[in-house]
N, C-alpha and C positions, 0 to 999 in steps of 0.2 A: 454353849452360847458363843457367838462371835465376840472378838474384842470390843466391838461397838456396843453390844448388849452388856458385856461385863462391866465396861467403863460406866455405862449408864446406871447399872444397878448399884455400883459402888459410889457414884458421885452424889446420889440423892437429889440431883437436879431433874433428871428424866428417869423416872422409875418405870421399868418395863414389866409387863404382865408375865408372870411365871406360872405355868400351869403344870399340874393341877393345884388349886388352892382348896384345902379340905375344910368342909363345914364341920365345926366341932359338935354341933348338936345332932347331926345326921349326915351321912354321906349319901346324897342323892344325885345321880348322874343327870347332866343337862339333857341328854338324849340317849336312846338305846344304841345309837351309832358311835357314841363316845363314852364308853363306860368308865373311863378314868378322868373325865372332866366333870367336876362337881359344881352344883349350884352353891353359891356362897352368900346366903342371906345375912349371915352374921357381919360380913364386911359391909353390906348394904346398910344394915342397922347401925353399925358404928359410924359410918359416914353421915347418915341422916341425923344422928344425934349430935354430931359435931356441928353440922350446919344449922340445925334447929337452935342450938345454944347460941351460935353466933348471930343469927337473924332475929331470934327472940320473937317468933310469930308462928302461927299455924302454917303448915305447908300443904300445897295442893298435891295430888297424887303424882302428877308429872314432875313436880319439883323433887319429890322424894326419890323417884327413880333416877332422874337426871343427876341431881346432886349426890345421890348415893353412888354414882359412878365417877365422881370427880377424882382426878389424879392427886390433888392436894386439897382436901376439903377444909383443912385448917387455915390455909392462906389464900385460896382462890377468891378473887374479887367476884362478887355476885350481884348483878343488877339486871333485872329483866329488860331485855330489849337493847342492852348497851354493851355489857362486857362479854368477852369471849371466854368460854369455858374450855378447860383441858380435861378430856374425858377418857375413860378406859372401857370401851364397849366389851361385851362378853363374847361376841362372835360376829362373823361376816358371812353374807350370802351373796352370790353372784349368778345372774342368768347368763346364758351362753352368748348372747349378743354383746353384752358389756364385759363378760368375763375374759374375752379374748384380749381386749386392751388392758384390762386390769392385770391379768397374768403377764402380759408382755412388759408392763411397767414393773411388776414385782421381779421378773427375771432381770430386768435392767438394774434393779437395786443391788443385785449381787448377794442377797441374803439366802441362806440355805433352806429355810423352812419357815412356814407361817407361825406367828407367835400366839395366835388365838384360834379356836376351832373355826374352820371355814368350809364352805361348800360351793359347788358349781351345779347349776340346774339347766338342763338342755330343754328349753321350752319355746324359744323364739324363732328357730330356723325351720319349723315344720309348716309348710304351706297347705292350707285347706283347698282340696281339689275334688277328690273322689270319695273320701271317707276315711275313717280312722286308720285301719291296717295298711291300706295302699299308700296313703299320704305319709305315714310313718316310715315305711320301707323306702319310699322315694327320697325322703329327707335324709335317711341314713346313707343312701348311695351318693346323693349330691354333696352332702356336707361331711363326707368321711374324713377329709383332711383336717377340718376344724375340730370335729369330735375327737379325732386321734390326738390333736394338739392339746385340747382341754383335758382329756383323760390322762395323758402322760405328764402334763404339767401338774395336774392335781396329784398324781402319784409321786412325783419328784419333790414337790414342796409341801406335802402333807395336807392336801385339800380333798375332802370327800367329793365324789362325782356321781351325780344323778343322771343316768343315761337318758337319751331321747325316748319319749314315751312314758317317763316317770310322772309327768304332770307339770303344772305351772308352779313356778318357784314359791309363790305366796301361799298356795294351798299346801305344798309340801312343808313349808316352814310352820304353818299353823298345826299341821298334823304331827310334826316331829320335833320342832326346835323352839318355837315360841313358848314362853311360860310367864306367869305373873312376876313382874319385877326385872325381867331380862332387858338388857340394852343390846340391840342388834342393829347393825347397819347393813344395808343391801344396795347393790348397784342397780336399782330399779325404783322408779318413783312411787310405786305402789307397795313398797315394803311396809308402810304403816298398817297393812292388813293384820300384822301380828298384834296390834293393839287390841284386837278382839279377845286376846288371851291375857290382857293386862300388862303387855310389854311396851317399852319405848323402842319402837322399830322405825328407823329413819332411812329414807332414800338418799343416796349420795352418788357422786361420780366415782369412777374407778380409782383415781388418785387418792381420794379419801380412804377407800377400802385398803389401798396399799399401805397407807399410814398405819392403819389398825393391824393389818397382817404383819407389818414390820415391827410392831410393838411400840410404836410412837404414840404419845398422847394425841388424841383426835380433837380438833378444835371445832366448836360450835358456838355461834352467837347465842347468848343466854336467852332462851325463848320467853316471850310473853305467854300467858295462859288464858285462853278463851274458854269459859265454862258454858256448856250447853246442858241446862237442867231439863230433864225429861220427867214429865208427870203423866198420869193416866196410864193407858194400857193399849198395846197394839191389838187390833182385831179385824176381822173381815178381810177385805181386799188390801188393806194397808199393810205394808211390809217394812222390814228394817231399811230397805233401799230408799223408801220414801222419806226417812229421817234425813239422810244426807242429801237427797234431791232438794228437800226443803231448805236445809242449811246452805247449800250451794246457791240457791236463789236469794238467800238473805245476805250472805257474805261476799258473793261473786268470786270470780276466779283468782282474785288477788287478796281477798279479805282476810285470809288466814296466814298471809306471809309473815314469817318471823314469829309465829305462835304455835303452840300445841293446843289442839282442841281436846278438852277434857269433858267427857260426858259423865253426868252424875244425876242423882235424884231418884225418886221411887219408881219412875217409869223404866229404869234400866233393867229391872228384874223381869220385865215382860218380853225381853229380847233374848233370843238364843245366842250362844257363843259365836256361832258362825254368822249370825245376823249382825252382831257387834263388829265382827271382822269386815263385813261388807261396808258398814258405815265408816270404819277407820280407813279402809282401802281407798274409798273415793274421796277421802279428805285431801288427797293429793290434788284434786281438781280445784280446790280453793286456796292452793298455795301453802297449806299448813306444813309446818316442820314434821309433825306427825299427829296422830289422834290416839286416844286411849280410853278404856273403860276400867272401872274399879273391879277388883277380884270379887267374884260372887259364886253362888251355887251353880249357875249355868256354866261358868268356866270349869268348876270342879267336875261337873257331870261330863263335860267334853274331854277333860284330861283323863278321866277314868275310862271313857269309851275308846280313847286312842292309846290305851295301855300305859298311862302315866299317873296312875292313882298315887304313887309314891311322891310325885311332885305336888299333887293336890294336898296331900297330908302335910307336907312340909310347908306349903303356902298357908295352910290353916294356922300353923304355929306362928307365922310371921305376918298374919293378916293385917295387923295395925299399920304395917308399912306398905301395904298394897291397896290401901284405900285413902282418900283424902282426909286430912284433919278437919275436925269440926271447926267452923269459923274461918276457914281459909279464904283468901281473897283472890278473885279473878280480875284480870284486866278488862274483861267485857263479859257480860252474861246474856245468853239467849235462852228463852224458855219455850219449850214446845210441849203441848198437851197431846200425847199420843192418841188419846180417845177421840180427839177432834181432827187429827191429821188425816187427810185424804190421799188416795193414790196419786202419784205425780208422774209426769213424763217431761224430760228436759231436752231442749234443743230447738232447732237444728244448729249445727256448726259450733256450738259452745255448750259446755256442760252446766252452765249456771243460768240458762234461760228456762226458768221453771214454770210449768203449767200443771194445774190439776188435770187428770185424765178426762174428767167431765167436760173440760173446756177446750181440749186440744183440737177437736174436729172443727169447731167454729173458728178458732184462731188460725188454723191452717188454711181454711177457705178464704178468710179475710186477707191473709198474707200471701196467698198464691202458692202455698206449699202443696205438693202432691198429697192427696189424702189416701190414695190407693197404696197399700203396703206391698212392696215387691218381695222383701225378705224379712223374716223375724229370726233373730239369733239369740239363743240363751247360752249361759255358761260364762266363761272367762274367770280371771283371778278374783273378780268382784262377786260373782254370783254363780257358784258351781258346787255348792254344798249339797249334802244329802237332803236337807230340808228344802233347798231351792228346787232340786229336781223332783222331789215329792210333790210340792205345791204345783209345779207345772204339769206333772203327770195327773194330778187330781183334776185340773182344768181339762186336760186332753181326754180323760176318761168320760167326762160328761158329754163332750162333743161326739165321741165315738158311740156313746149310748144312743144318740139321736141320729146316727148315720152320717155325721159330718167329719170332714178332714180340714186341714188348713187350706185356706184360699191362697195364702202367701207361701212362698218357699220357706222352709223352716230348718234351722240347724241347731245342734246341741253339742256343746263343748264341755266334756267332763273336766273337772279341775285337777284331778290326779288319777293315777292308776287305781288307787284304793277306792275312790268315788266311782270310777268306771266299773270296776269289778262288782262293787256292792249294788249299784243301780241295775246292772245286768242280772245279778242274782235275785234281787227283790222285784223285778218286773217293770221298773220304771222306764228303762231304756226301750223295752218292747212296746209299751204304751206310746211313748213319744215317737217311735218309728211308725207305728200304726196310724197315728194322726197325720203323718206325712213328713216326719223329721228325718234328717240325716245326721248320724252321730259321727262327729269329727274326732281327730286324735286328741290325746290329753296334752294340749299345748295352747299357746296364745292364739294362733290362727288369725281369723278376721279382725279380732280386737286390735291388733297391731299392724294390720295391712297385709298379713300373710294369707291372702285370699285370691285364688285364681277364679275370679268371678266371670261367668259367661252369659248371664241372663240379660245384660244391658250393654250398650256401647258407651265408651267414654264420651262424656258431654251430654248424655241423656239424663234429663231431670227425673228423679225418682226418690222414693222414700223407703228407708229401712228402719226397723225398731230393734233395739238390742238391750241386753241386760249388762252391757259393758260399762265402762267408767268414763270414756273419753270419746268425743265425737267431733273433733276438729275437721275442717274441710279436707276431704280426700283421704282421711286417715284410714278408713276401713277398706276401701277398694280403689283408691287413687283417682276416683272420679269427683271432681269439684262440684258436680251437680247432684251428688247423692246427699239427700237431706236425712241425716242420721239422728235418731232420737234415742235417749237413754231412759230406761224404766226398769221395773222389777221383772224377773223371769215369768211370773204368773200373768202379769199384764201383757208381756210380749206374746205369750202363748194365746191368750184370749184375743188379742188384736190380730194375730196371725190367722186364727180360725175365722174371724170376721173379715179380715182382709182390708180393713179400713181404719184410719185414725178417727173416724166419726163414731166408732162404737165405744160405748161406755159400759163395761161389764156390770157395774153396780146397778144400772137402771134399764139397760136396753135388752131387747129380746133377739134371739136368733131363730131361724126357721129350720127345723129338722128335715131329714130326708122324706119324712111322711107328710110334710107340709104344715105340721103343727109348730106353733111358736113355743119357745122355751127360754128360760133365763138361767144363766150360769150361776151356780151357788159359789159363794166365797170358798176358796180352796183351804183344805186343812191337811196337814201332813206331819209326821213325826220329825222332830228336830234331829234325832239320831236313830240309827237302825235298831230294831228290837234285838236282833242278833248282833254278834260282833261284826265290825267292819271286815270285809273280805280284802286282804292286802293285795290280791292280784299277783302279777309277776314281780319277781325280785329284780329291781332295776338299779340298785345302789352298788357302787364300787368303793370299798374301803381303801384309804391310802395305806400303803405299807408302813411298818414301823420305821424302816430305813429306806428312804427313796433316793439316797445319794448315787446309786448306780443306775438310776432311771435316765434314759435319754429322751430329750424333747426335740422333736423335729420341726424346724422351720426352714423350708427350702428357699434359697436366695432367688429362685425363679417363680416362686408361688405368687398367684394373683389373689390369694385369700388371706395370707399371713405375711407380716413384715416385721422384722426386729426393729426396735426404735433407736433413733439417733437422738442424742441430747439436743434440746433447743439452745440457741445462742444466749449468752448472758447479756444483761443490760450493759451498754457501753459507757455508762456514767454521764450521758448527755441528755438534754431535753429531746423530746420527740418533735422534730421540726418539719414543717411543710409536708405533712402527711396528706395523701389523696383520700377522697371519700369513695370507698368501693361502692357503697349503696346507702342511701337514706331510705329507711324502711317506713312504709305507710301502714299504720294500724297493727293488728295482731301479728306477732311473730313468735311462734312457739318453737320448741326444739325440732318439731316435725318440719317446720319451714326452713330451719337452719341446717339440719342434717336429716333428710328424709329417711324413713324406714322402708318397709315393703321390699322391693327388689334390691335395695341397697344394703340390706342386712348381711348379704353374703360377703361384703367387704369390711365388716366391722373389725377384722383383725389386720387390715392393710390400710394404714393411714393415708398413703398417697392415692390409692385408688378410690377410697371413700370420699376423699376431699373433692372429687369431681361432682359431688352433690351439694357443695357449700352454698347455702342461701338460695337454692334454686326455687324454693316456694315463697320467698319473701317478695312483697309487692314494692316495686321501685316507685317512689313518690314522683320521680321526674316524668315517667310515662305511663304509670298505672299498670305496668306489666310485671309478670313474674319472670325471673331469669333473663332479664334484659337490662343491662346497665351500660352507661357511656364509658368508654375508655378515654380517660382524660388526656392521654398522649396522642392517640390516633383519631379521637372524636367519633369513632365508630361504636355502634351498640352491639353487644354480644353477651354470651352467657356469663354469669357471675364468676364461676370457677375459672374460666378461661382468662377473664380480665384480671383476677387476683394473681394467677400464675404469670401473666405478662408483667404485672407490677413487680412481682418477686424476682423475675428474671432481670429486670432493669434495676434492681436494688432499691426499690421505692417502698417505704413503709406506708401502710394504709389503715383507715379507720372505718367503722360502721356507726351510723347514727340510727337509733331505734326509738320506738314509742313506749307505751306503758307496758309493764309486766313482761318485758322482753325475756324470752327463754322459758316461758311457762310450759308445763307439760312434763315430758319424759326426763329422766335423770341423765340421759345419754351425754357423756363427756365428749363424744365426737364433735358435738356442736361447739366445743371450746378448742379441741385439738385441731380441727380443720382450719379455722382462721389463723391460728398460731403457725401451723405448718406452711400455710400459703402466704405468710408475710404480714399478717394483721398484727397490730400492737394495741389498739384502743377500741373499746366499744362504749359509746356514749348514748345513754337512753334517759327517758323520764323516770323509769323504775325497772328493777330486775326481779325475776323469780329467784328464790333463794338458792336452789341447787345450781342453777346455771351461773349465777354470780360467783359462787364458790369455785365451780369448775374453771371459769375463766381465770380466776386468781391462781389456781393450782398450776395452770399452764403458762404463767408468766405474762398474761395479758392484763390490761388495765380496764376493769369495768368501772365506769364513772357515770354519775347522774347529774343532770342539770340542777344547779342550785335554784334556778327559777325555771320550772318546766316550760314556760313560754319561750325560753331561749331555743327550744327545738326549732322554732320557726325562723330563727336567725341564720341557721346553717342551710346552705344550698348544696346540692350534689356537685357543683362545679367549684366549690371553695376548696382551699387548703387549710389544714388545721395544725396548730402547734400546741403541744402540752408543755408548759413551762413550770419550773419549780421542782423538778424531780430530784435535784440534788439535796433539797430540803424536805423530801417526801417524809411525812410523819403522820401518825394516827390522828384523825380529827381535823387535819389541816387541809383546807380546800386547795385545789390546783387551778391554775389559770389556763384558759384555752384562748388562743389568739386565732380569730377567724380572718383569713385573707381572701377577699373577694376578687374575682377576675379583673375588676376595674381598678385595682390597686388599693382600694380602701380596706381598712381593718377595723375590727371591733373585738373587745375582750369580754368573755363571760367567765363565770366561776363554775367549777365542777366539784361535786362532793364525792366522797368515796367512803368505804367501810373497812379499809385495810387496818389491821393491827400490826404490831412490830414484826411478828414472825411472818405474816403475809407479805409485808414489804420486802423481807428477805427472799421470799419466793420469787417476787418480781425481779429483784436484783440478780438472783442466781439463774434466772431464765425459766425456772419451773420449781414446783415444790419437790419434785423428784430429784432435780439437780441439787437442791438445798439439802435434802436428806443424805445424798451421797457425799456431799461436802462434809457434813457432820460426821458421817460414818468414817471417812478418811481421816479426819482430825482425831477422832476417838481412837482409831486403830494406831 
């Protein structure tokens, strides 16, 4: 250990994770890939008992696992929705688009090796174009420099590396790393997928991951707990996806912010383990910190089938800590009767606009949405399990038996190499190809905009249906006129065969090739293969025991990778006379702030990717995207160019936003870019959790209007001053002086959620700067 770690261990103030910690009752490895890293349920049990005695009340499941990972359970202040918890997660996972910046930040920290088991997963940089093998090879050729960087960085710093073609990060985690009671953080917003195996799996930005990899306690605002009680039983066309589609309609895209969604009740047992993962995965669309299910027989069955029966046996011994206490209290309770739940389809343009499938045709006609479906897409990290593929194949078989194929184009994205190999062996892939499907690479593909779509022109109004999780404007194909709807894989398959939103598979008939009408039967499929899973190709690279001799290449002339320079420290003064770069109108997701798609190739090069800053946000002044007034020249131009101009002139600037600013992906580039180009303050009505934290980590000030109506008092031509920073303190509002062009002024109050250590991040210029300061002091 470095002197920094040794000092921390000796001081008792910051106690660092030292692996492995051996479980006294049984030594069970966390995964096959880390045979010397053991599950430590006894520590979890000890911490839970300490907290239960202190709080003197029954605990929810999420409380047990979160509080079971406290750095100091005896002294930690605990109040849901208010206090900040210092936690010790068990592991870290990063996808390749976010891993670049996370690893660059870790390199910047100067530490020799990660302190907890960590992995990198290459799934985001593979573009869907021709089909699986060709697209994968093309991605390897185009992204060779990035893959080499991630591979060598992983080897040097002790991080496992899943090569391109392995599959989507969340499917790989479910198959290999998630387990009941684990606390895992991942640099992707859909990390909560692991809650399907009873883990607390939380999406974060790369700087948060660096904290954990560096052995520093990770901070999280103590989550509220929303209970979703499930009764009844799933049957027919209703799928696990319909549970979260229904919940999204109830809670909306920000209803879960600051909370963990905890599913419980007798209906849970009718859902497969991978179905629970689907529900948890899409919990990211309601802003939830994460989602979780209690440990049960369906999880035990999945653990056994994926070669982890020893983990299931150990979980059985500690089961009382892997389910909620009787009589525990939730901050809010939603009840859903699965027996009455109907198949749903959500959209377009937002994942919380919920409709029963039976109604969508009529709603689409009324709203003027195209009813003809151009493309149906199944798979993704949300819905690519063996069961999902089996149910889709069951629908396809019925169509083929009557001589029909898909009227719409149809694509299939396996979630992992294991799933791909198994559905090929068991005939599902063959059936889906025969009905008209194209099997894509084991990667994110069209779900994140990695889709070289050729069947329409940009600006052409059209409809697609997917089994994905997110359907923001332009997300899948960069066409703002694509109306994307989210539903289950089997409903996507049925609608693609019919070719129209007006088809309801529960009641409507299709006409076979023989002219006879027939009705699709509700699909039925095994949740797990009867034989063992086929692992397919070996795509994992173990980190060497000693990576100190490994060299990591970052060329100074590279257009894809760039070593980081520290951000400037706070100068000790108030932020005066800031210009407003843009006042955003309406929804502003991280896709609007830092677009994906073709920009993914620059995720390791901060200056280059900053050329997409806020290009999708709508400017309230003119109703246009990527067109803002330069306050010095009075000319309108692109947002990044204007920001660069202000930076060149030494002028600090601010952004004014609307509700739930920064919802969507965990991408910290949406925080790094404004900081890099001279931004200092983001003022909104409200923030999405991950983005707010990312902004704090990079030394920006995310502030909210004390009175949301004050949003209307600020105009794009005003200047803003944030005063009171010398007395910046937790819970103490800041003043904002608005200076209008006519010389008049008015003062409004702004709230913040900074705690003491986060104020230190701001003062140091970033959380990474602060960590390096502490390291230097300790050394």
